[in-house]
C-alpha positions in Angstrom: 0.0 0.0 0.0 1.2 3.5 -0.8 1.1 6.4 1.5 -2.3 8.1 1.9 -2.8 11.7 0.8 -3.1 12.7 4.4 0.3 11.1 5.2 1.8 12.9 2.3 0.4 16.2 3.6 1.9 15.5 7.1 5.3 14.6 5.5 5.3 17.9 3.6 4.5 19.8 6.7 1.2 21.2 5.5 -0.3 22.5 8.7 -1.7 25.8 9.9 -0.4 29.0 8.4 -0.2 32.5 9.8 -2.7 35.0 8.4 -0.1 36.8 6.2 1.0 33.5 4.7 -2.6 32.4 4.1 -3.3 35.7 2.2 -0.3 35.3 0.1 -1.2 31.6 -0.6 -4.7 32.6 -1.6 -3.4 35.2 -4.1 -1.0 32.6 -5.6 -3.7 29.9 -5.9 -6.2 32.3 -7.5 -3.5 33.3 -10.0 -3.1 29.6 -10.8 -6.8 29.0 -11.1 -7.7 31.9 -13.4 -4.6 32.2 -15.5 -4.7 28.5 -16.6 -8.4 27.9 -16.8 -8.7 28.9 -20.4 -6.6 25.9 -21.5 -8.5 23.6 -19.2 -11.8 24.2 -20.9 -10.9 22.7 -24.3 -9.4 19.5 -25.7 -5.7 20.4 -25.4 -2.9 20.0 -27.9 0.4 19.0 -26.5 2.1 22.1 -27.9 -0.4 24.3 -26.1 1.8 23.4 -23.1 5.2 23.8 -24.8 7.4 25.7 -22.3 11.0 26.7 -23.0 11.3 29.7 -20.8 9.8 29.5 -17.3 8.8 33.1 -16.5 6.8 32.4 -13.4 8.9 32.8 -10.3 6.4 30.7 -8.3 6.9 27.6 -10.5 10.5 26.5 -10.5 9.7 23.5 -12.7 7.2 22.9 -15.5 7.0 19.8 -17.7 5.7 16.4 -18.5 5.5 13.1 -16.6 4.8 9.7 -18.2 3.4 6.5 -16.6 0.3 4.8 -15.5 -2.4 6.3 -13.3 -2.4 4.4 -10.0 -5.2 6.2 -8.2 -7.1 9.5 -8.1 -9.8 10.9 -5.8 -11.5 14.2 -5.1 -10.9 15.9 -1.7 -12.2 19.0 0.0 -15.6 20.8 0.0 -17.3 23.3 -2.2 -16.1 25.9 -3.4 -12.6 24.5 -3.2 -12.4 20.8 -4.2 -9.2 19.3 -5.4 -8.2 16.2 -7.4 -5.4 14.1 -5.8 -3.7 11.4 -7.9 -0.8 9.1 -8.2 1.2 8.1 -11.3 3.4 5.0 -11.4 6.4 6.2 -13.5 7.4 4.5 -16.7 6.4 0.9 -17.5 5.9 -1.9 -14.9 7.4 0.0 -12.0 6.4 -0.5 -8.4 6.0 1.5 -5.2 9.4 2.9 -4.1 10.5 4.8 -1.1 13.2 7.3 -0.6 14.4 9.7 2.2 13.7 13.4 2.4 17.2 14.8 3.2 15.9 18.1 4.3 13.7 16.3 6.8 16.7 14.2 8.0 18.8 17.3 8.6 16.0 19.1 10.5 15.4 16.0 12.7 19.1 15.6 13.4 19.4 19.2 14.5 16.4 18.8 16.9 17.8 15.6 18.4 21.3 16.8 19.1 24.5 14.7 19.5 24.7 11.5 21.5 27.7 9.3 22.6 25.6 6.2 23.0 26.1 4.2 19.8 23.1 2.0 20.3 20.9 4.9 21.0 22.3 6.8 18.0 21.6 3.9 15.7 18.1 3.6 17.0 17.6 7.3 16.6 18.9 7.3 13.0 16.6 4.4 12.1 13.6 6.3 13.6 14.6 9.4 11.6 14.8 7.5 8.4 11.4 6.1 9.0 9.9 9.5 9.9 11.4 11.1 6.8 10.5 8.3 4.4 8.8 9.6 1.3 7.2 7.9 -1.7 9.3 8.5 -4.8 7.2 6.2 -7.0 4.3 6.7 -7.6 4.6 10.4 -8.3 1.9 12.3 -6.4 0.0 15.2 -8.1 -2.9 17.5 -7.4 -5.1 19.9 -9.4 -7.8 22.4 -8.6 -9.6 21.4 -11.8 -11.6 18.4 -10.6 -13.2 17.8 -14.1 -9.8 16.5 -15.1 -11.1 13.3 -13.4 -13.1 12.5 -16.5 -10.0 12.6 -18.8 -8.1 10.5 -16.3 -10.9 7.9 -16.0 -10.8 7.5 -19.8 -7.1 6.7 -19.6 -6.8 4.4 -16.6 -5.9 1.3 -18.6 -3.0 2.7 -20.6 0.1 4.9 -20.4 -0.4 8.6 -20.1 1.5 11.9 -20.2 0.7 14.6 -17.7 1.6 18.2 -18.0 2.4 19.7 -14.6 3.9 22.7 -12.8 5.8 22.4 -9.5 4.6 25.4 -7.4 6.6 26.9 -4.6 3.5 27.2 -2.5 0.0 25.9 -2.9 -2.4 26.1 0.1 -5.4 24.1 -1.1 -3.9 20.9 -2.4 -2.1 17.9 -0.8 1.0 18.4 -3.1 2.6 21.3 -4.9 2.8 19.3 -8.1 -0.2 20.7 -10.0 -1.4 18.8 -13.0 -3.0 20.7 -15.9 -3.8 18.1 -18.5 -3.4 14.5 -19.5 -2.9 12.7 -22.8 -2.9 9.0 -23.8 0.7 7.9 -24.5 -0.1 5.5 -27.3 0.6 7.6 -30.4 2.3 6.1 -33.4 6.1 6.5 -34.0 6.7 9.9 -35.7 8.4 10.1 -39.1 11.5 11.5 -37.4 12.7 8.6 -35.2 16.0 10.0 -34.1 17.5 13.4 -33.2 21.3 13.9 -32.6 22.5 17.3 -31.4 26.2 16.5 -30.8 27.0 19.2 -33.4 25.5 21.8 -30.9 28.2 21.1 -28.4 31.3 23.3 -28.5 33.9 20.6 -29.5 34.6 18.6 -32.6 33.7 15.0 -33.2 37.3 13.9 -32.7 37.4 15.7 -29.3 34.1 14.0 -28.4 35.8 10.6 -28.7 38.1 11.5 -25.8 35.3 12.3 -23.4 33.3 9.9 -21.2 30.1 8.8 -23.0 27.6 6.0 -22.9 24.2 4.7 -24.0 21.4 2.6 -22.7 17.7 1.8 -23.4 14.8 3.0 -21.4 11.9 5.4 -21.1 12.0 9.1 -20.3 9.4 9.5 -17.5 10.0 13.3 -16.9 11.0 16.1 -19.3 10.8 19.5 -17.7 12.0 23.1 -17.8 14.1 23.4 -14.6 14.8 26.9 -13.3 13.6 30.4 -13.8 13.9 32.5 -17.0 16.3 30.3 -18.9 16.4 27.1 -21.0 17.5 24.2 -18.8 15.9 20.9 -19.4 15.8 18.1 -16.8 15.1 14.4 -17.6 14.2 11.5 -15.3 14.8 8.2 -17.1 13.7 4.6 -16.4 16.6 2.4 -17.3 15.6 -0.8 -19.0 12.1 -1.9 -20.2 10.7 -1.9 -16.6 11.5 -1.7 -12.9 12.6 1.0 -10.5 16.0 2.0 -11.8 15.6 5.7 -12.4 18.3 8.3 -13.2 18.4 12.0 -13.7 20.1 13.7 -16.7 20.0 17.1 -18.4 19.4 18.3 -22.0 20.8 21.6 -23.3 19.1 21.5 -26.7 15.6 22.8 -27.4 15.4 20.7 -30.5 16.1 17.5 -28.7 13.7 18.5 -25.8 10.9 18.9 -28.3 11.6 15.5 -29.8 11.7 13.9 -26.4 8.2 15.2 -25.6 7.0 13.6 -28.8 8.8 10.4 -27.9 7.1 10.3 -24.5 3.7 10.3 -26.2 4.5 7.0 -27.8 5.6 5.4 -24.4 8.0 3.3 -26.5 11.5 2.2 -25.5 14.2 4.7 -26.4 17.9 4.5 -26.9 19.6 7.3 -25.0 23.1 8.6 -25.7 24.8 10.8 -23.2 28.1 12.6 -22.3 29.6 12.9 -18.8 31.0 16.4 -18.5 32.5 16.3 -15.0 36.1 15.9 -16.2 35.9 18.1 -19.3 38.3 21.1 -19.0 38.0 24.4 -20.8 34.3 23.8 -21.5 32.0 26.9 -21.7 30.2 27.8 -18.4 26.8 27.7 -20.0 27.0 23.9 -20.4 27.5 23.4 -16.6 26.0 26.4 -14.9 22.9 25.7 -12.8 22.3 22.2 -14.2 21.2 19.5 -11.8 23.6 16.8 -13.2 26.9 16.5 -15.2 25.1 14.2 -17.7 24.0 15.7 -21.0 21.8 13.7 -23.4 22.8 14.4 -27.0 20.9 11.8 -29.0 17.6 9.9 -28.6 16.3 7.1 -30.9 12.8 5.7 -30.8 13.1 1.9 -30.9 10.9 -0.2 -33.1 9.2 -3.4 -31.9 12.0 -5.6 -33.2 14.7 -3.7 -31.4 12.7 -3.6 -28.2 12.0 -7.4 -28.4 15.7 -8.2 -28.9 16.6 -6.1 -25.9 14.2 -8.0 -23.7 15.7 -11.4 -24.7 
């Protein structure tokens, strides 16, 4: 069993707020509700949600998630009702737990040091249990409860959800706000591979001297990470199934657009990447404010034959 929505709320520290905080939260939430409602009222196109520059300081991340809806339910009372849901990432993944490191640090500070090793081990175990969070499925919320109908129509297949991570959101269990959902069963596009190695500031011969690799998997998140700049973050499920997830970055708008199209097919991809940690004399824009040292430079959509051979 996964964590309940109430447990998630407790883990996120969503309790009572001071009046000033509540007023500010209300303004932010109303901005979300009215500024996005126009797109909610119609059948969306995926490119209605194309975002390359995140210009909202309250949403440090916007993007797409891919997986299978695990559960969804309405909460609250009129006039503010919310839809709370869970998305199992990728294909054939299962519930997975991680640790909230901010929670661990806060608990350790409150407990203070101890010289008793047995007590310290017990305390650390209790802290890990207290700070345990569900990393899969991905929890999301929305103020637009009629999104339930679109979700119900897609319960038996893979989906792509467009979301924004809000810095503060007072009326929902999570700050991961979903705006729309699409079925991820589209046919393979005519363009099945994009390679942007030529956009990197070094020659092909130099490229051979750097650390690189490739693997097959599915991209379960593609998002714009950061404020007022192009910085793309990927979460990737390695292999055809399971809970092996890694984070990488993309620095190319052209490749990011292709990745979103590839997610809508939910097919296995072949992902090529560079590891930039030990590259000297590389321009700062390739490293500045990115989450990882990995840069994806090529993605291929695999056909059924290639995917079958990988599974054998």
